[in-house]
C-alpha positions in Angstrom: 169.4 87.3 -0.3 171.9 88.5 -3.1 171.8 87.6 -6.8 173.8 87.6 -9.9 172.5 87.3 -13.5 174.7 84.8 -15.4 174.8 86.1 -19.0 176.1 82.8 -20.4 173.2 80.8 -18.8 170.5 83.5 -18.9 169.5 82.9 -15.3 170.0 84.3 -11.8 172.0 82.5 -9.1 171.2 83.6 -5.6 172.9 83.3 -2.2 172.7 84.3 1.4 175.5 86.4 2.9 176.2 86.4 6.6 178.4 89.3 7.6 181.5 88.7 9.8 185.2 88.9 10.0 188.2 86.8 9.2 188.3 84.1 6.5 185.3 83.8 4.3 183.4 80.5 4.5 181.6 79.5 1.2 179.1 76.7 1.5 177.7 74.5 -1.3 174.7 72.2 -0.7 173.9 68.7 -1.9 171.3 67.2 -4.2 167.8 68.5 -3.6 168.9 70.8 -0.8 169.3 74.5 -0.1 172.2 76.4 1.3 170.2 78.3 3.9 168.6 75.2 5.4 171.8 73.2 5.4 174.3 75.7 6.6 172.9 78.9 8.2 172.5 77.2 11.6 176.0 75.8 11.3 178.1 78.8 10.3 176.6 80.9 13.1 177.5 78.7 16.0 180.6 77.5 17.9 184.0 77.9 16.2 182.4 79.2 13.0 180.4 82.0 14.5 181.4 85.6 13.7 182.9 84.7 10.3 181.6 86.1 7.0 179.8 83.3 5.1 178.4 83.0 1.6 175.7 80.3 1.3 175.1 79.5 -2.4 171.9 78.0 -3.9 173.1 76.1 -6.9 171.1 76.6 -10.2 167.9 74.5 -10.1 167.8 74.4 -6.3 166.5 76.6 -3.5 165.9 80.2 -4.6 168.2 80.2 -7.7 166.7 80.1 -11.2 165.9 76.9 -13.1 167.3 77.4 -16.6 166.0 74.7 -18.9 169.0 74.7 -21.2 171.5 74.1 -18.3 173.0 70.6 -18.2 173.6 70.6 -14.4 177.0 69.0 -14.6 179.2 69.2 -11.6 181.8 71.2 -13.5 179.2 73.7 -14.7 177.9 74.3 -11.2 181.5 74.8 -10.0 181.9 77.5 -12.7 178.7 79.2 -11.4 180.0 79.3 -7.9 183.3 80.8 -9.3 181.3 83.6 -10.9 179.7 84.4 -7.6 183.1 84.6 -5.9 184.5 86.8 -8.6 181.4 89.0 -8.5 181.9 89.4 -4.7 185.6 90.0 -5.1 186.5 87.0 -3.1 189.7 84.9 -3.3 191.4 82.5 -0.9 188.1 81.4 0.6 187.5 78.4 2.9 185.2 76.2 0.9 182.7 73.7 2.3 180.7 71.3 0.2 178.3 68.5 1.2 177.4 65.5 -0.9 176.9 66.7 -4.5 178.1 70.1 -3.3 181.3 68.4 -2.2 182.0 67.3 -5.8 181.2 70.8 -7.0 183.6 72.2 -4.4 186.4 69.8 -5.4 186.1 70.8 -9.0 186.0 74.5 -8.1 189.2 74.1 -5.9 191.0 72.2 -8.7 190.0 74.6 -11.5 190.4 77.8 -9.6 193.1 77.6 -7.0 193.2 81.4 -6.9 189.7 81.4 -5.4 190.0 78.6 -2.8 192.6 78.5 0.0 191.2 75.5 2.0 188.6 72.8 1.3 186.4 70.7 3.5 184.0 68.2 1.9 181.3 66.2 3.8 180.7 62.7 2.3 181.0 64.1 -1.3 180.3 62.2 -4.5 183.8 61.4 -5.6 183.5 58.6 -8.1 180.9 57.5 -10.8 177.9 55.4 -9.6 175.9 58.0 -7.7 174.4 57.5 -4.2 171.3 56.3 -2.5 169.2 59.2 -3.8 170.8 59.9 -7.2 171.0 56.4 -8.5 167.3 55.6 -8.5 166.6 59.0 -10.1 169.1 58.5 -12.9 167.6 55.1 -13.6 164.4 56.8 -14.8 164.1 58.8 -18.0 163.9 62.6 -17.5 160.3 62.7 -18.8 159.1 60.0 -16.5 160.9 61.5 -13.5 159.5 64.9 -14.1 156.0 63.5 -14.8 155.7 61.1 -11.9 159.0 60.2 -10.3 159.7 63.5 -8.6 156.4 63.6 -6.7 156.9 60.0 -5.7 160.4 60.7 -4.5 159.1 63.6 -2.3 156.3 61.5 -0.9 158.5 58.4 -0.2 161.5 60.2 1.2 161.9 58.8 4.8 163.2 62.1 6.2 160.7 64.8 6.5 163.4 67.5 6.6 164.8 66.3 3.3 161.4 66.2 1.7 160.8 69.8 2.8 164.1 70.9 1.1 163.5 68.7 -2.0 160.1 70.4 -2.7 162.0 73.6 -3.6 164.1 71.8 -6.2 163.4 71.7 -9.9 162.6 68.1 -11.0 164.7 68.6 -14.2 167.6 69.8 -12.2 167.3 66.9 -9.8 167.3 64.4 -12.7 170.1 65.9 -14.7 172.2 66.3 -11.6 171.6 62.7 -10.6 172.6 61.5 -14.1 175.8 63.6 -13.8 176.7 62.1 -10.5 176.1 58.5 -11.8 178.2 59.2 -14.9 181.0 60.9 -12.9 183.6 63.2 -14.2 187.0 62.8 -15.9 189.2 63.2 -13.9 187.1 62.1 -11.0 186.5 64.3 -8.0 188.2 61.7 -5.9 191.4 61.9 -7.9 191.3 65.7 -7.9 190.8 65.8 -4.1 193.8 63.6 -3.5 195.9 65.7 -5.8 195.0 69.1 -4.5 198.0 71.1 -3.3 196.2 72.9 -0.5 194.7 71.9 2.8 191.7 69.7 2.4 189.7 67.4 4.6 187.0 64.7 4.3 184.1 64.6 6.9 182.2 61.4 7.5 179.2 60.8 9.8 179.8 58.2 12.5 176.6 56.4 11.5 177.8 56.2 7.9 180.8 54.1 8.8 182.2 51.7 7.6 182.5 53.9 4.5 184.7 52.8 1.5 185.3 56.3 0.2 186.4 57.7 3.6 188.8 54.7 3.9 190.1 55.3 0.4 190.7 59.0 1.1 192.4 58.2 4.4 194.7 55.7 2.7 195.5 58.3 0.1 196.6 60.8 2.7 193.5 63.0 2.9 192.7 63.8 6.5 189.3 62.2 7.5 187.3 63.7 10.4 184.4 61.9 11.9 181.2 63.7 13.0 179.7 62.0 16.0 176.0 61.1 16.3 175.4 61.8 12.6 174.8 60.1 9.3 175.0 61.6 5.8 172.9 64.6 6.7 175.4 65.5 9.4 174.6 69.2 9.5 171.0 68.3 10.4 171.8 65.4 12.7 174.4 67.1 14.8 174.9 70.8 13.9 177.3 71.5 16.8 179.4 68.5 16.0 179.4 69.3 12.3 180.5 72.9 13.0 183.4 71.7 15.2 184.5 69.2 12.5 184.4 71.8 9.8 186.5 74.1 11.9 189.0 71.3 12.5 189.0 70.6 8.8 189.9 74.2 8.0 192.9 73.9 10.4 194.6 70.9 8.7 198.1 71.6 7.4 199.2 71.7 3.8 199.4 68.2 2.3 202.7 66.5 1.5 202.3 65.5 -2.1 204.6 63.2 -4.1 
């Protein structure tokens, strides 16, 4: 586990580094998750094995700090990941983001093209409105969620593996992140993804389809790759299939933009 003190935030961000050769894979997790639980078993198998990988726990999640003054906006988390890459002297990485982490990854790639060579996002939050987990959280006040809602969310989560990851999250971070996802960004992560001038791909679980955002990205010219035998938590449902899809996504050619 490595760490960096963020002077502007007054908190430590932490990440796992897996040694290897070739292009560096940087992984960003989703809401209530951790990078190690979501990606360590993926980047060490199949076509991704042997590569150097950096698995970042976003502020408020996993083993990173929980700064009370942080707003947990998507753009702010992207800036934190950028600081990690700069600290490690990394540029031209192959960036992977899942769900909320996909939105973070899109904003990072758009804001810092010097740091990101290729981008793969797995069912990211691209437009305002939130998702099945973030929308109910954002509908509560922060105080109510911290006081009662978070414990209820953990207890009622249908997936035991997600509940285990969620227990490591800061309730304030979960709530503020959820509000940020519901409110969206301007420009949206979806518009930024379509307009990126570098190879990018959108992964969707076969059990998620039909999926309006996957169809929208495909119509806009973003390559869409389906992960078989998987839903939204595709790296948990089918790690081997997810690793293969990520590797395929990193091989897509440069886009033809208008």
